[in-house]
C-alpha positions in Angstrom: -3.1 -7.4 -30.6 -5.6 -8.9 -33.0 -5.9 -12.4 -34.4 -6.7 -13.4 -38.0 -10.4 -12.9 -37.4 -9.9 -9.4 -36.0 -10.6 -10.4 -32.4 -8.2 -9.6 -29.5 -5.5 -12.2 -29.1 -4.7 -12.8 -25.4 -1.4 -13.9 -23.9 -2.2 -17.0 -21.8 1.0 -18.6 -20.8 4.3 -17.6 -19.2 6.1 -18.9 -22.2 4.3 -16.4 -24.4 5.2 -13.6 -22.0 8.8 -14.5 -22.1 8.8 -14.3 -25.9 8.0 -10.6 -25.5 10.1 -9.7 -22.5 13.0 -12.1 -22.5 15.1 -13.0 -19.5 15.6 -10.4 -16.7 19.2 -9.3 -16.2 21.3 -10.1 -13.1 20.5 -6.9 -11.2 16.8 -7.6 -11.5 17.1 -10.9 -9.7 20.1 -10.4 -7.4 18.3 -7.5 -5.6 15.9 -10.0 -3.9 16.6 -10.7 -0.3 14.9 -13.2 2.0 15.5 -10.9 5.0 15.5 -7.2 5.7 19.1 -6.2 5.1 20.5 -3.1 6.8 20.2 -1.2 3.5 16.6 -2.2 3.0 15.9 -1.4 6.6 17.2 2.2 6.1 14.7 2.6 3.3 11.8 1.1 5.2 12.6 3.2 8.2 12.4 6.3 6.1 9.1 5.5 4.5 6.0 7.2 5.9 3.7 5.5 3.4 3.0 2.1 1.9 0.3 0.4 -0.2 -0.8 -2.9 1.3 -2.2 -5.5 -1.0 -4.1 -8.5 0.3 -6.3 -11.4 -1.0 -9.2 -13.2 0.5 -12.4 -15.1 -0.3 -14.2 -11.9 -1.2 -11.4 -10.9 -3.6 -8.4 -8.5 -3.7 -7.8 -5.3 -1.8 -5.1 -2.7 -1.9 -5.2 0.0 0.8 -2.9 3.0 1.6 -1.1 3.1 4.9 0.5 6.3 6.3 2.0 7.5 9.5 3.8 10.4 11.1 7.2 8.7 10.9 7.9 5.1 9.7 4.7 3.5 8.5 6.1 0.1 9.5 8.3 -0.9 12.4 11.2 -3.3 11.6 11.0 -5.6 14.6 13.8 -7.8 13.3 15.3 -8.9 10.0 12.3 -11.1 9.3 9.4 -9.2 10.9 7.5 -6.0 10.3 4.8 -4.5 12.4 2.2 -2.1 11.0 -0.2 -0.3 13.4 -3.7 -0.1 12.1 -4.4 3.5 12.5 -7.9 5.0 12.2 -9.7 4.7 8.9 -13.2 4.1 7.5 -13.8 0.9 9.5 -14.4 -1.2 6.4 -11.5 -3.4 7.5 -11.2 -5.0 4.1 -7.5 -5.6 4.5 -7.9 -7.1 8.0 -10.7 -9.4 6.8 -8.5 -10.7 4.0 -5.6 -11.3 6.3 -7.5 -13.5 8.7 -8.8 -15.5 5.8 -5.5 -15.6 3.8 -2.2 -14.4 5.2 -0.5 -13.5 1.9 0.2 -9.8 1.5 2.4 -7.5 -0.5 3.7 -4.1 0.5 5.0 -1.2 -1.5 7.0 1.4 0.5 7.4 4.9 -0.9 9.5 7.8 0.4 8.7 11.4 -0.8 11.3 12.8 -3.1 13.0 9.4 -3.4 12.8 7.3 -6.6 13.6 4.0 -4.9 10.5 1.9 -4.0 10.8 -1.1 -1.7 8.5 -4.0 -2.1 8.0 -6.7 0.5 6.1 -10.0 0.2 5.2 -12.1 3.2 2.6 -13.6 5.5 0.6 -11.5 7.9 -1.3 -11.9 11.1 -3.4 -9.5 13.1 -3.1 -9.0 16.9 -5.1 -6.9 19.4 -2.6 -7.8 22.2 -2.6 -4.6 24.5 1.2 -4.9 24.9 1.7 -4.7 21.2 -0.9 -2.0 20.6 0.3 0.2 23.4 3.8 0.0 21.9 2.5 2.1 19.0 0.6 4.7 20.9 0.7 8.1 19.2 -0.6 11.3 20.8 -2.4 9.2 23.5 -4.2 7.0 21.0 -3.2 3.3 20.5 -4.2 1.4 17.4 -6.9 -1.2 17.8 -4.8 -3.8 16.1 -1.3 -4.3 14.7 -0.5 -6.3 11.6 2.6 -8.4 12.0 4.3 -9.5 8.7 6.7 -12.4 8.4 8.9 -11.3 5.5 9.5 -13.8 2.7 11.2 -11.5 0.2 12.2 -7.8 -0.1 13.6 -5.9 -3.1 13.7 -2.5 -4.6 11.7 -1.5 -7.7 13.0 0.1 -10.8 12.6 3.9 -10.7 11.2 4.3 -14.2 7.6 4.4 -13.1 8.2 7.3 -10.7 10.3 9.1 -13.3 7.7 8.7 -16.1 5.0 9.9 -13.8 7.1 12.8 -12.6 5.7 11.9 -9.2 8.1 14.1 -7.2 8.5 16.8 -9.9 8.2 20.2 -8.2 6.5 21.6 -11.2 3.6 19.1 -11.1 0.3 20.7 -10.5 -2.9 19.1 -9.3 -5.4 19.0 -12.1 -8.3 21.5 -11.7 -11.9 20.6 -11.3 -11.4 17.1 -9.9 -14.5 15.7 -8.1 -14.3 15.8 -4.3 -15.2 12.8 -2.1 -18.4 14.6 -1.1 -19.4 15.0 -4.8 -18.7 11.4 -5.4 -20.9 10.3 -2.4 -23.6 12.7 -3.4 -23.8 11.3 -6.9 -23.6 7.6 -5.9 -26.2 7.9 -3.2 -28.6 10.2 -5.3 -28.0 12.9 -2.7 -28.9 10.7 0.3 -25.5 12.0 1.5 -25.1 15.8 1.3 -21.8 16.1 -0.5 -21.2 19.8 0.3 -21.8 19.1 4.0 -19.5 16.1 3.9 -16.6 18.0 2.3 -17.1 20.9 4.7 -17.1 18.7 7.8 -14.3 16.4 6.7 -11.2 18.5 7.8 -12.6 18.9 11.3 -13.6 15.3 11.6 -10.2 14.1 10.3 -8.3 16.4 12.8 -10.2 14.8 15.7 -9.8 11.2 14.5 -6.4 11.1 12.9 -5.0 8.7 15.4 
């Protein structure tokens, strides 16, 4: 959108946004709950994957979380527990949470077009009783994220439908760069990309939990 002088014109206020989008309908606002209802719990219990967004002094972060079963445990109608399974040890999300507890979660269920979003405040615990509770295949998480839910609601399915995310006919694009190739390029071959890709499956199998 260009102004009179040809430069990009930016929208800088909520009032301007509302001129373009209008007022949301009742279903868009009535779906918000301040607690985890039985229906929302059923969806969260069925979700093996979520994206977790956090904010801190160093900036924003959004990380994938996945598990063999529910990715989050519904402790009660106001509390979620998310075991911190093994990853790359950057702990960007955990650093953010200890600095600023605000987080947002997006739960996804394969083959289901209903996304559940949760906003709330999080804390991190290494209490052995809590970590042991989420032991899988003999491995307990080093920490558990506890989320105090402030709101939960479902997301319109249009994004998934447009992307054909669960379309059985979707094929992975050919010739995409591998993680090893990305590392090789960024590090000017200080990391051997071919070796990284070749070793990754075995390393992942040993460190999944």
